[in-house]
C-alpha positions as a printed NumPy array, in Angstrom:
array([[  4.85 ,  -9.243,  14.537],
       [  8.371,  -8.14 ,  15.221],
       [  8.979,  -7.151,  18.848],
       [ 11.66 ,  -4.541,  19.348],
       [ 13.426,  -5.561,  16.146],
       [ 15.971,  -2.771,  16.431],
       [ 17.354,  -4.242,  19.65 ],
       [ 17.477,  -7.694,  18.097],
       [ 19.277,  -6.384,  15.017],
       [ 21.777,  -4.663,  17.291],
       [ 22.548,  -7.982,  18.981],
       [ 22.927,  -9.72 ,  15.624],
       [ 25.28 ,  -6.982,  14.453],
       [ 27.772,  -8.101,  17.069],
       [ 27.953, -11.662,  15.693],
       [ 29.244, -11.24 ,  12.126],
       [ 30.302,  -8.737,   9.493],
       [ 27.107,  -9.51 ,   7.491],
       [ 24.838,  -8.534,  10.355],
       [ 27.008,  -5.538,  11.205],
       [ 26.893,  -4.299,   7.609],
       [ 23.125,  -4.679,   7.284],
       [ 22.499,  -3.113,  10.703],
       [ 24.562,  -0.01 ,   9.879],
       [ 22.862,   0.357,   6.496],
       [ 19.386,   0.116,   8.064],
       [ 20.418,   2.978,  10.341],
       [ 21.351,   5.029,   7.262],
       [ 17.925,   4.441,   5.727],
       [ 16.193,   5.126,   9.065],
       [ 14.531,   2.764,  11.513],
       [ 11.237,   4.587,  11.044],
       [ 11.165,   3.229,   7.478],
       [ 11.693,  -0.393,   8.516],
       [  8.438,  -2.354,   8.697],
       [  9.823,  -5.797,   9.358],
       [ 13.086,  -7.741,   9.37 ],
       [ 13.693, -11.477,   9.205],
       [ 15.147, -13.118,  12.269],
       [ 18.416, -13.677,  10.414],
       [ 18.117, -10.422,   8.374],
       [ 17.594, -12.519,   5.228],
       [ 14.752, -10.199,   4.292],
       [ 13.857,  -6.593,   5.036],
       [ 10.632,  -4.695,   4.396],
       [ 10.778,  -0.902,   4.13 ],
       [  7.949,   1.598,   3.678],
       [  8.563,   4.487,   1.298],
       [  6.322,   7.534,   0.833],
       [  5.924,   9.082,  -2.599],
       [  5.343,  12.795,  -3.222],
       [  1.577,  12.393,  -2.827],
       [  1.99 ,  10.747,   0.553],
       [  1.072,   7.289,  -0.724],
       [  2.715,   4.456,   1.173],
       [  4.659,   1.834,  -0.813],
       [  6.281,  -1.29 ,   0.577],
       [  9.646,  -2.483,  -0.699],
       [ 10.657,  -6.027,   0.22 ],
       [ 14.289,  -7.084,  -0.107],
       [ 15.905, -10.481,   0.206],
       [ 19.583, -10.486,   1.138],
       [ 22.075, -13.217,   0.358],
       [ 24.721, -14.041,   2.964],
       [ 27.274, -12.897,   0.401],
       [ 25.808,  -9.38 ,   0.575],
       [ 26.976,  -6.873,  -0.548],
       [ 28.592,  -8.944,  -3.308],
       [ 25.096, -10.133,  -4.252],
       [ 22.541,  -7.321,  -4.707],
       [ 19.106,  -7.396,  -3.02 ],
       [ 16.511,  -9.439,  -4.897],
       [ 12.727,  -9.55 ,  -5.352],
       [ 12.269,  -5.779,  -5.688],
       [  8.66 ,  -4.898,  -6.603],
       [  7.826,  -2.673,  -9.586],
       [ 10.65 ,  -3.992, -11.75 ],
       [ 13.137,  -1.359, -12.821],
       [ 16.776,  -1.252, -13.876],
       [ 18.57 ,  -1.582, -10.576],
       [ 22.094,  -0.205, -10.594],
       [ 24.177,  -2.154,  -8.11 ],
       [ 27.872,  -2.45 ,  -7.389],
       [ 30.176,  -3.529,  -4.577],
       [ 30.1  ,   0.035,  -3.266],
       [ 26.288,   0.254,  -3.203],
       [ 24.352,   0.399,   0.054],
       [ 20.726,  -0.089,   0.999],
       [ 20.137,   3.666,   0.983],
       [ 21.169,   3.717,  -2.703],
       [ 18.499,   1.15 ,  -3.473],
       [ 15.866,   3.126,  -1.56 ],
       [ 16.83 ,   6.278,  -3.457],
       [ 16.501,   4.44 ,  -6.786],
       [ 13.121,   3.106,  -5.674],
       [ 11.969,   6.632,  -4.781],
       [ 12.958,   7.898,  -8.234],
       [ 11.064,   5.021,  -9.805],
       [  7.979,   5.945,  -7.779],
       [  8.118,   9.471,  -9.219],
       [  7.571,   8.044, -12.712],
       [  4.363,   6.329, -11.595],
       [  2.585,   9.293,  -9.996],
       [  0.246,   9.856, -12.955],
       [ -0.633,   6.163, -13.08 ],
       [ -1.506,   6.034,  -9.37 ],
       [ -3.456,   9.308,  -9.556],
       [ -5.638,   7.731, -12.238],
       [ -6.158,   4.602, -10.126],
       [ -7.012,   6.779,  -7.104],
       [ -9.561,   8.701,  -9.175],
       [-11.251,   5.421, -10.11 ],
       [-11.023,   3.808,  -6.666],
       [-12.507,   6.713,  -4.711],
       [-15.394,   7.328,  -7.114],
       [-16.652,   4.146,  -8.782],
       [-17.912,   0.786,  -7.588],
       [-14.913,  -1.525,  -7.825],
       [-15.383,  -5.285,  -7.722],
       [-13.278,  -6.777,  -4.883],
       [-12.064,  -3.308,  -3.899],
       [-10.078,  -4.712,  -0.975],
       [ -8.007,  -6.722,  -3.446],
       [ -7.297,  -3.696,  -5.65 ],
       [ -3.606,  -2.919,  -5.532],
       [ -1.432,  -0.097,  -6.821],
       [  0.695,  -2.783,  -8.439],
       [ -2.217,  -3.97 , -10.61 ],
       [ -2.93 ,  -1.782, -13.696],
       [ -6.53 ,  -2.98 , -14.08 ],
       [ -9.86 ,  -2.355, -12.381],
       [-13.151,  -4.238, -12.71 ],
       [-15.98 ,  -1.722, -12.462],
       [-19.639,  -2.337, -11.768],
       [-21.71 ,  -0.619, -14.469],
       [-25.13 ,  -1.554, -13.047],
       [-28.291,  -2.967, -14.516],
       [-30.813,  -0.134, -14.513],
       [-29.486,   1.563, -17.644],
       [-30.449,  -1.24 , -20.02 ],
       [-33.209,  -2.787, -17.872],
       [-31.712,  -6.168, -18.596],
       [-32.052,  -7.548, -15.106],
       [-28.384,  -8.587, -15.173],
       [-25.329,  -6.973, -13.66 ],
       [-22.771,  -5.672, -16.104],
       [-19.08 ,  -4.977, -15.56 ],
       [-16.198,  -3.477, -17.48 ],
       [-12.513,  -4.216, -16.95 ],
       [-10.191,  -1.293, -17.6  ],
       [ -6.484,  -1.77 , -18.261],
       [ -4.567,   1.451, -17.568],
       [ -1.344,   2.105, -19.479],
       [  1.306,   2.434, -16.763],
       [  3.507,   4.665, -18.926],
       [  0.656,   6.732, -20.416],
       [ -2.246,   6.656, -17.913],
       [ -4.138,   9.533, -19.58 ],
       [ -4.457,   7.607, -22.85 ],
       [ -7.487,   5.557, -23.924],
       [ -7.48 ,   2.394, -21.777],
       [ -8.08 ,  -1.075, -23.096],
       [-11.599,  -2.104, -22.118],
       [-13.295,  -5.491, -21.819],
       [-16.984,  -6.073, -21.135],
       [-18.54 ,  -8.721, -18.901],
       [-22.206,  -9.687, -18.721],
       [-24.954, -11.311, -20.749],
       [-25.327, -10.831, -24.501],
       [-27.591,  -7.799, -25.09 ],
       [-26.09 ,  -5.737, -22.305],
       [-22.5  ,  -6.395, -23.323],
       [-23.278,  -5.795, -27.   ],
       [-24.891,  -2.441, -26.206],
       [-21.891,  -1.367, -24.176],
       [-19.394,  -2.499, -26.76 ],
       [-21.204,  -0.736, -29.619],
       [-21.491,   2.511, -27.639],
       [-17.784,   2.375, -26.737],
       [-16.703,   1.811, -30.337],
       [-19.002,   4.534, -31.626],
       [-17.608,   7.127, -29.201],
       [-13.976,   6.013, -29.004],
       [-12.76 ,   9.097, -30.922],
       [-14.213,  11.347, -28.202],
       [-11.495,  10.401, -25.715],
       [ -9.502,  13.54 , -24.82 ],
       [ -6.266,  13.398, -22.866],
       [ -6.937,  16.753, -21.183],
       [-10.267,  15.619, -19.715],
       [-10.643,  13.944, -16.346],
       [-10.458,  10.169, -16.661],
       [-13.993,   9.574, -15.351],
       [-15.456,  12.25 , -17.597],
       [-13.866,  10.543, -20.601],
       [-15.116,   7.14 , -19.485],
       [-18.716,   8.241, -19.092],
       [-18.574,  10.084, -22.407],
       [-17.553,   6.909, -24.235],
       [-20.206,   4.83 , -22.492],
       [-22.795,   7.604, -22.884],
       [-24.039,   7.171, -19.32 ],
       [-23.242,   8.017, -15.717],
       [-21.577,   5.15 , -13.903],
       [-22.734,   4.095, -10.401],
       [-20.826,   6.017,  -7.754],
       [-19.252,   4.605,  -4.637],
       [-21.674,   4.819,  -1.716],
       [-20.782,   7.376,   0.955],
       [-20.35 ,   4.732,   3.629],
       [-17.951,   2.836,   1.364],
       [-16.035,   6.028,   0.553],
       [-15.373,   6.596,   4.236],
       [-14.569,   2.963,   4.963],
       [-10.861,   2.378,   5.563],
       [ -9.302,  -1.043,   5.5  ],
       [ -9.002,  -2.227,   9.084],
       [ -5.936,  -4.424,   8.687],
       [ -3.146,  -3.361,  11.03 ],
       [ -0.552,  -1.193,   9.309],
       [  2.243,  -2.986,  11.164],
       [  1.389,  -6.71 ,  11.287],
       [ -0.927,  -6.602,   8.215],
       [ -3.594,  -8.688,   9.959],
       [ -7.104,  -7.692,  11.   ],
       [ -6.933,  -9.696,  14.225],
       [ -4.126, -10.475,  16.637],
       [ -3.126, -14.139,  17.001],
       [ -4.942, -16.225,  19.587],
       [ -2.711, -17.273,  22.463],
       [ -2.319, -16.997,  26.215],
       [  0.835, -14.89 ,  25.858],
       [ -1.237, -11.976,  24.5  ],
       [ -3.517, -11.908,  27.521],
       [ -6.792,  -9.97 ,  27.08 ],
       [ -5.619,  -8.731,  23.665],
       [ -5.685, -12.213,  22.144],
       [ -7.65 , -12.322,  18.887],
       [ -8.616,  -8.644,  19.122],
       [ -9.233,  -6.433,  16.085],
       [ -7.48 ,  -3.156,  15.297],
       [ -8.31 ,  -0.579,  17.963],
       [ -6.22 ,   2.498,  17.104],
       [ -6.62 ,   4.81 ,  14.095],
       [ -4.311,   7.633,  13.033],
       [ -6.143,  10.942,  13.529],
       [ -4.695,  12.423,  10.341],
       [ -7.727,  12.353,   7.993],
       [ -5.536,  11.872,   4.927],
       [ -4.001,   8.778,   6.545],
       [ -6.504,   7.17 ,   8.978],
       [ -4.395,   4.013,   9.077],
       [ -5.564,   1.378,  11.557],
       [ -3.332,  -0.441,  14.05 ],
       [ -3.444,  -2.821,  16.958],
       [ -2.392,  -0.845,  20.034],
       [ -0.078,  -3.718,  20.936],
       [  1.663,  -3.58 ,  17.565],
       [  1.941,   0.189,  17.733],
       [  3.479,   0.098,  21.217],
       [  6.062,  -2.49 ,  20.119],
       [  6.894,  -0.44 ,  17.028],
       [  7.191,   2.852,  18.924],
       [  9.477,   1.236,  21.501],
       [ 11.866,   0.286,  18.686],
       [ 12.215,   3.929,  17.601],
       [ 14.834,   5.987,  19.426],
       [ 12.886,   9.259,  19.049],
       [  9.825,   7.905,  20.92 ],
       [  9.109,   9.667,  24.224],
       [  7.293,   8.227,  27.237],
       [  5.314,  10.08 ,  29.868],
       [  3.857,   7.873,  32.577],
       [  1.928,   5.151,  30.667],
       [  1.742,   6.945,  27.316],
       [  4.151,   6.66 ,  24.38 ],
       [  4.517,   9.682,  22.084],
       [  5.894,   9.279,  18.591],
       [  4.945,   9.492,  14.929],
       [  2.592,   7.489,  12.754],
       [  4.57 ,   4.842,  10.807],
       [  2.796,   5.911,   7.61 ],
       [  2.209,   9.671,   7.597],
       [  4.653,  10.717,  10.391],
       [  1.963,  12.772,  12.16 ],
       [  2.245,  12.825,  15.995],
       [  0.502,   9.934,  17.758],
       [  0.096,   8.85 ,  21.368],
       [ -0.851,   5.388,  22.623],
       [ -1.379,   4.083,  26.134],
       [  0.891,   1.259,  27.206],
       [ -1.659,  -0.212,  29.596],
       [ -3.965,  -0.786,  26.611],
       [ -1.665,  -3.661,  25.674],
       [ -0.115,  -6.626,  27.415],
       [  2.439,  -5.912,  30.135]])
């Protein structure tokens, strides 16, 4: 967890032209977009929102020769245009344009994730173009679970996906034969799930209501479910996330301690008595957190 990283970056900026350059370019991008920075600014992690409000994380590694050497290890590989005159904000802008091209792909993944029973749903990522789906066992009375793995075309997500079947012989054979028999029924204008159930000639098990409303409880700032164990954290040591954004379309969880540290690093944060007022790091909706809920 980075404590008041803006102040630390400001101190580093005084020590060399590298730090000064990176510090000024972070300011151009906006401190509210910075999730984490390495102690020597060798890596930076920014959060970027797409047009649907989805949060994407962009991790950059910077060489000491920066800006002669462009940032490396950019997720979602794309043709990065970089020159001696480029700045971090140029990279973020290119990343945002790249995200626009993937909106249809992520909408299809969202349709699957919020409706069907996904195996290892907590491991499902927007960077992975496949989903393993639980089909169930009551349809064929086989007594064995059956699964399908769908591979979504990133560039054409409305097209017929590649499908693989997992399970014991009779069940898998029945699924495969039904799929092949109905494959010509796939229509690009239909909803993805409607197409899927048409090809399989059955209704797939839906996500249980309690699972639908269950949000991952890892902290949106430190990316851990529990705080580290140590005397320096006082009564908060080892505690789980205890603050949730009230925006229903966000509902991101945080540790109050992490949120206080993050808000203190943002210049627009206001304080009234023991309460900090600012904006959610993910959806930018107003939030308020008590300082006395964390360590002094």
